[in-house]
C-alpha positions in Angstrom: -0.2 0.0 0.3 1.1 3.5 -0.7 1.0 6.4 1.7 2.1 9.9 1.4 3.2 12.7 3.6 5.3 15.7 3.5 8.5 17.0 5.5 10.8 19.8 4.2 14.4 20.1 3.4 16.8 23.0 4.4 19.5 24.7 1.8 21.0 27.7 3.0 18.6 29.7 5.1 15.4 28.4 2.8 13.7 25.3 3.0 12.1 22.6 0.5 8.9 20.9 0.9 9.5 17.0 0.2 6.8 14.8 -0.5 8.0 11.2 1.7 6.3 8.4 0.0 6.0 5.4 1.5 5.0 1.9 0.1 4.7 -1.4 2.0 4.3 -4.9 0.6 4.6 -8.5 1.9 8.4 -9.2 2.4 10.0 -11.7 -0.4 12.6 -13.2 2.3 12.5 -13.8 6.0 14.8 -10.7 6.3 13.2 -7.2 6.4 14.1 -4.8 3.7 13.6 -1.5 4.3 15.1 1.2 1.8 15.5 4.9 1.3 15.8 6.2 -1.9 15.8 10.0 -3.3 19.4 11.1 -2.5 19.6 10.6 1.7 22.6 11.1 3.5 23.6 8.8 6.6 21.6 10.1 8.8 18.5 9.6 6.4 19.7 6.4 6.0 20.4 5.2 9.4 16.3 6.6 10.4 15.2 2.9 9.7 16.8 1.7 13.1 15.2 4.6 15.1 11.7 4.5 13.4 11.4 0.7 14.1 12.5 0.9 17.7 10.1 4.1 18.5 7.1 2.6 16.7 7.5 -0.7 18.6 8.2 1.0 22.2 4.9 3.1 21.3 2.3 0.1 20.6 2.4 0.0 17.0 4.7 -3.2 16.1 5.5 -3.3 12.0 4.9 -6.6 10.7 7.7 -8.1 8.6 7.4 -6.9 5.1 9.3 -4.5 2.5 9.3 -0.7 2.9 10.3 2.0 0.4 10.6 5.1 0.9 11.4 8.0 -1.5 11.8 11.3 -1.0 11.0 13.4 -3.6 12.1 15.5 -5.8 14.5 12.8 -6.0 17.3 14.9 -7.1 17.5 17.1 -4.6 20.3 15.6 -1.6 18.4 14.8 1.9 20.6 15.3 5.2 19.6 15.3 9.0 17.6 13.6 11.2 14.2 15.5 10.7 12.9 13.3 8.3 12.1 10.4 11.0 8.7 11.8 12.3 7.5 11.9 8.5 8.5 8.5 7.3 7.1 6.8 10.2 3.5 8.2 10.0 3.8 7.5 6.5 4.7 3.7 7.6 1.8 4.0 10.1 -0.6 5.0 7.3 0.5 2.3 4.7 -0.8 -0.1 7.5 -4.0 1.7 7.8 -3.0 3.2 11.0 -4.2 6.6 10.2 -7.6 7.6 9.8 -6.5 9.7 6.7 -5.3 8.1 3.2 -3.5 11.3 2.8 -2.0 14.4 4.1 -1.3 17.1 1.7 -2.5 19.8 4.8 0.1 18.5 6.9 3.8 19.0 7.0 5.9 17.5 9.7 9.6 17.2 11.0 11.0 15.7 13.7 13.9 13.3 14.9 12.6 10.2 17.0 14.2 8.7 20.0 14.0 4.9 20.9 10.9 5.3 23.3 8.9 7.6 20.7 9.5 10.8 21.9 10.3 13.8 19.4 14.0 15.9 19.6 14.1 19.4 17.9 15.8 20.0 14.4 17.7 22.6 12.8 15.9 25.2 10.7 12.1 24.9 12.0 11.5 29.0 10.9 12.4 28.5 7.5 10.2 25.4 7.1 7.0 27.1 8.4 7.9 29.8 5.7 8.1 27.5 3.2 4.9 25.6 4.0 2.8 29.1 4.0 4.7 29.7 0.9 2.9 26.3 -0.9 -0.6 27.3 1.1 0.0 24.1 3.7 -2.0 25.0 6.3 -0.3 23.0 9.3 3.0 22.1 10.6 3.8 19.7 12.9 7.4 20.2 14.7 8.7 19.2 17.8 8.1 20.9 20.8 11.0 22.7 21.3 11.1 24.4 17.9 7.4 25.0 18.3 8.0 28.9 19.2 10.5 29.6 16.4 7.9 28.6 13.8 4.8 30.2 15.3 6.3 33.2 14.2 5.0 32.7 11.1 1.5 33.9 10.6 -1.0 32.2 8.3 0.2 28.0 9.5 -1.3 26.4 12.0 1.9 25.4 14.4 1.2 22.0 16.6 3.9 21.6 19.1 4.6 17.5 19.8 6.2 15.6 22.4 6.0 12.1 21.2 4.3 9.9 18.6 1.7 9.0 20.0 0.7 12.9 20.3 1.1 12.6 16.3 -1.4 10.0 15.9 -3.9 11.5 18.1 -3.8 14.6 16.5 -3.9 12.8 13.4 -6.8 10.7 13.7 -9.0 13.0 15.9 -7.9 16.2 15.9 -7.6 16.4 20.0 -4.8 16.6 22.5 -2.3 19.0 20.7 -3.4 22.6 20.4 -1.9 25.1 17.5 0.9 27.6 19.3 0.1 31.3 19.0 2.5 34.0 19.8 3.0 37.3 20.0 5.4 38.4 17.6 5.6 42.4 19.0 6.0 41.1 22.6 8.4 38.8 21.4 10.8 41.4 19.3 10.1 44.1 22.3 12.1 41.7 24.5 15.7 43.2 25.6 18.5 42.1 27.2 18.8 42.3 30.7 21.5 43.7 32.9 23.8 44.9 29.4 27.3 46.7 29.7 26.2 50.2 29.6 28.8 53.1 28.2 28.5 54.9 31.4 31.2 52.2 32.9 33.4 53.2 30.6 35.5 56.3 32.0 37.3 58.8 29.6 37.7 57.4 25.7 35.4 60.4 24.4 36.9 60.5 21.4 36.3 56.8 20.7 32.6 57.4 22.0 32.3 59.6 19.2 33.7 57.5 16.5 31.5 54.4 17.7 28.3 56.4 17.9 29.4 57.7 14.4 29.8 54.1 13.3 26.5 52.5 14.8 24.5 55.6 13.3 25.4 55.0 9.9 26.2 51.0 10.0 29.8 51.8 9.3 33.1 49.0 10.2 35.1 50.9 12.7 38.8 49.8 14.1 40.2 50.5 17.3 44.2 50.8 17.8 45.7 51.1 21.2 47.8 49.8 23.9 46.9 47.1 26.2 44.2 48.1 28.9 43.2 51.0 27.3 39.7 50.1 26.9 39.2 48.6 23.5 37.2 45.4 24.0 35.3 46.9 26.9 34.1 49.6 24.3 33.0 47.0 21.9 31.1 44.7 24.3 28.9 48.0 24.2 28.0 48.7 21.0 25.2 46.3 20.5 23.4 48.5 23.1 23.3 51.7 21.4 22.3 50.5 17.8 18.9 50.8 16.8 16.3 47.8 17.6 15.9 45.2 15.3 12.7 45.2 12.7 10.5 42.6 12.6 11.7 41.7 9.0 15.1 41.9 10.2 14.4 40.0 13.9 12.8 37.1 10.8 15.9 37.2 8.6 18.2 36.9 11.7 16.4 34.1 13.3 16.0 32.2 10.3 20.0 31.8 10.0 20.8 31.4 13.9 17.9 28.3 13.2 19.4 26.8 10.6 23.0 26.6 12.4 21.3 25.2 15.6 22.2 28.1 17.4 19.0 29.9 18.5 17.5 30.2 21.9 14.6 27.3 21.9 13.0 29.4 25.1 13.3 33.3 23.2 12.0 32.0 19.5 12.8 35.0 17.8 16.5 37.0 17.8 15.2 40.0 19.5 18.7 42.3 19.9 21.2 42.4 17.5 23.6 40.0 17.3 27.1 40.1 18.8 29.5 37.6 18.0 33.4 37.9 19.1 35.0 34.6 17.6 38.5 33.9 18.8 41.5 34.2 16.6 42.1 30.6 16.2 39.0 30.4 14.0 39.3 28.8 10.9 38.2 30.6 7.4 35.3 28.1 7.1 34.4 28.8 10.6 34.0 33.0 10.1 32.7 32.7 6.3 31.0 29.6 6.8 31.4 26.2 4.7 31.0 22.1 5.1 30.3 19.5 3.6 26.5 21.0 3.2 27.6 24.3 3.6 26.3 26.1 7.2 26.5 29.5 8.2 29.9 31.0 9.6 30.4 34.0 12.0 29.7 36.4 9.1 26.5 35.3 8.7 25.2 34.8 12.7 26.4 38.5 13.0 23.7 39.8 10.1 22.0 42.9 11.2 24.2 42.9 14.2 28.1 43.3 15.5 31.2 40.9 14.4 33.7 41.8 16.8 37.4 40.8 16.1 39.8 41.4 19.2 43.8 41.0 18.6 42.8 41.4 14.6 46.2 41.0 13.7 46.5 37.6 15.2 44.0 36.2 13.2 45.4 34.2 10.2 45.8 36.7 7.1 43.7 34.1 4.7 40.9 33.9 7.4 40.7 38.0 7.1 40.9 38.3 3.7 37.8 35.8 3.0 35.9 38.5 4.9 35.9 41.3 1.7 33.1 39.9 -0.2 30.5 40.1 2.6 32.1 43.6 4.0 31.6 44.5 0.5 28.5 42.7 -0.5 26.7 42.3 2.5 26.3 38.4 1.7 28.7 35.3 1.4 28.4 32.9 -1.2 29.8 28.6 -1.0 30.2 27.1 -3.9 30.8 23.3 -3.7 30.4 21.1 -6.5 26.7 19.9 -5.7 25.7 23.2 -5.2 26.1 27.0 -4.7 24.7 28.6 -1.8 24.5 32.5 -0.5 24.3 33.4 3.1 23.1 36.7 4.2 26.4 38.7 6.1 25.4 42.6 6.4 26.9 42.8 10.0 29.0 46.0 11.4 32.3 45.4 12.1 34.2 46.1 15.0 38.1 45.1 15.2 40.8 46.0 17.6 44.4 45.7 18.0 47.4 46.8 19.4 50.0 49.3 17.6 52.8 46.9 17.8 53.7 43.3 19.1 54.3 44.1 22.4 51.6 46.8 22.3 53.3 50.3 23.0 54.6 51.8 20.3 53.6 55.5 20.8 51.7 55.2 24.0 54.1 57.6 26.1 53.5 55.7 29.1 55.7 52.6 28.5 58.8 52.3 26.3 57.8 50.1 23.4 60.3 47.2 22.8 59.4 46.2 19.1 61.9 47.3 16.2 60.7 48.9 13.1 60.5 45.6 11.2 58.8 44.0 13.6 56.5 46.6 13.7 55.9 46.6 10.1 55.6 42.8 9.8 52.7 42.7 12.4 50.5 45.7 11.0 51.0 44.4 7.4 49.0 41.3 8.6 46.2 43.3 7.7 46.1 44.2 3.6 45.5 47.3 2.6 42.2 45.7 0.4 40.7 44.8 3.6 42.0 48.0 5.8 40.0 50.2 2.5 36.9 48.4 3.8 36.9 50.1 7.3 35.2 52.7 7.4 36.6 54.6 10.7 40.0 54.0 12.2 40.3 55.3 15.7 42.8 55.6 18.1 42.1 54.4 21.9 45.1 55.8 23.8 45.5 54.4 27.9 43.3 56.6 30.3 45.0 58.5 32.7 44.3 58.3 36.1 42.3 61.6 36.7 39.7 60.6 34.1 39.9 56.6 35.6 39.2 58.1 39.0 37.1 61.3 38.3 33.9 61.6 38.3 31.2 59.9 36.1 28.5 62.9 36.1 29.5 63.7 32.3 29.8 60.5 31.0 26.7 59.4 28.7 24.8 56.2 29.4 24.5 53.9 26.2 20.3 54.6 26.5 21.2 58.5 25.6 23.9 57.8 22.7 21.0 55.1 21.3 18.6 57.8 21.0 20.5 60.1 19.0 21.5 56.8 17.0 18.1 56.0 16.5 17.1 59.5 15.1 20.2 59.5 12.7 19.0 55.8 11.6 15.5 57.3 11.0 16.8 60.3 8.8 18.4 57.9 6.8 15.7 55.2 6.4 13.1 58.2 5.4 15.8 59.2 2.4 16.0 55.9 1.2 12.4 55.0 1.4 11.5 58.2 -0.2 13.4 56.9 -3.1 12.0 53.7 -3.2 15.4 52.0 -1.7 15.7 49.3 0.7 19.4 50.3 2.5 19.2 50.3 6.1 21.9 52.8 6.9 24.8 55.1 4.8 27.1 52.0 5.0 25.4 50.1 2.2 24.7 53.0 -0.2 26.0 52.0 -3.7 28.3 54.3 -5.6 25.3 55.9 -7.4 23.2 56.5 -4.2 26.8 58.3 -2.7 26.6 60.8 -6.1 22.9 61.5 -5.0 22.9 61.9 -1.4 26.7 63.1 -0.7 27.4 66.5 -3.1 29.5 68.7 -2.0 30.4 72.5 -1.5 33.6 73.6 -3.0 34.8 74.2 0.6 34.5 70.5 0.9 35.2 69.3 -2.2 39.1 71.2 -2.1 39.2 69.4 1.7 38.8 66.0 0.4 40.7 66.2 -2.8 43.8 67.5 -0.8 43.4 64.8 1.6 43.4 62.3 -0.9 46.4 63.6 -2.8 48.2 63.5 0.8 47.4 60.4 2.4 47.2 58.7 -0.8 43.8 57.5 -0.1 42.1 55.1 -2.7 38.6 55.5 -4.4 36.9 52.7 -2.0 38.3 55.3 1.0 36.9 58.2 -1.2 33.9 56.5 -1.2 34.0 55.8 2.7 34.7 58.9 3.6 32.1 60.3 1.6 29.3 57.8 3.9 31.1 58.7 7.0 30.6 62.8 6.6 27.1 61.7 5.4 26.5 60.4 8.7 27.8 62.6 10.8 25.7 65.4 8.9 23.0 63.3 9.4 23.3 63.4 13.3 23.3 67.3 13.3 20.0 67.0 11.0 21.8 69.1 8.2 21.1 68.1 4.7 23.8 69.1 3.3 27.6 68.2 3.8 29.7 70.7 5.1 33.6 71.1 5.1 33.3 70.4 9.0 31.7 66.8 8.4 34.3 66.1 5.5 37.0 67.1 8.3 36.0 65.0 11.0 35.4 62.1 8.5 39.2 62.5 6.8 40.4 62.5 10.5 39.5 58.9 10.9 41.6 57.8 8.2 44.5 59.1 9.2 45.5 55.6 10.6 46.5 54.5 6.5 48.9 57.2 6.5 50.6 56.4 10.2 51.0 52.5 10.2 50.2 52.3 6.0 52.0 54.6 4.3 
């Protein structure tokens, strides 16, 4: 007898609906013949052991028979254990254990344990989106994945704990109710006890640079001696970024869901990600990869912050793979069997010492490094990568008076965030008026730079002089204009003035100091 169920396979951050066709017939030999076809991987092929044990331990004994399961379309590779549940339901349906003859209105995913329990899977959110796109009304998922799937409106999400729950749901509709969530409430949830800029003493210039970076979504590099507060500043960046929109939260959650790092209790990424990988990370760990490509740290930082501490300690080949995502906002991973693209629109915050010992030019401790040592150290970061970093800022050591002084003049993250949000609103309104989908000035194309970064004669002369004296590239020219546009937006000025250009140029002086 033939019985059909439906499941889904995740590729990149999207899912495809998979039809699970189960055929059972009398066994032709004393041994059971259980075959799965349709390009299954090892985890899918091993499911026959889990399915038989789970059904038996739930009281459903499978007679000796020949079972053939086809996962269609057959030319798409199927991987993971999420096909356990639909395959088990297909077998039960083929033996007459289900009232329905087919299940076209259901998609189901879940890994089976030997006692019939249902474990969580990756990618429940993109699966729910795929089900809605195919006008499939119902989705059966493990209870642990229910909140993220329920974020998608227009699909009834049924959280289940065991095979028995699924059988009761399909046969009588009893026992399990669809889960409903309030997405506005989920999105409004913020981190408690987040680090605050008020705790950082001094470093007003660095704070100003970070505020500009957050207001325009610009990449920033902080250079200073050990203990100057670079890491402390970076960890507070996500607290002054604008809140996520629902579309941004949904896209970010899809990536975290596919990668298997989503907080099941939250169900939705409600705050901008902050990722800080160690400098021993591989290029595949940073950019993504694998036989079946998975998102890397640059994609997990999508719509948030990627912090690289001790930047020159990262292998050069690892840093160079960031060129594409920094420029294009996405990562394309090509394999012989497939090519996948992951979103990677993040704000890069990096920190480094000025030399191997860390005290070159500090004035407080004597540097022990020779000029060739310093040159080798800073040359680990290539010029093309530096060009893609909008703001370079010197972070000097904090003196004793600032360290022990009153914090009455120190602004909190909430105060800084208000200004950042206002500046972002100016940018969003500008782009929306032109029918463009940019979120920040850092994402402007060359055409948009020409349209929105018109300069007066004084500003033009100042920029030309800086380009000639510092030997800046065409990409650095565009970065300066983007930063100047952000500074003007923070002041509510529709025109870029000479002082805005001057401040933007100031944030490129490290090109001349270290990379001349």
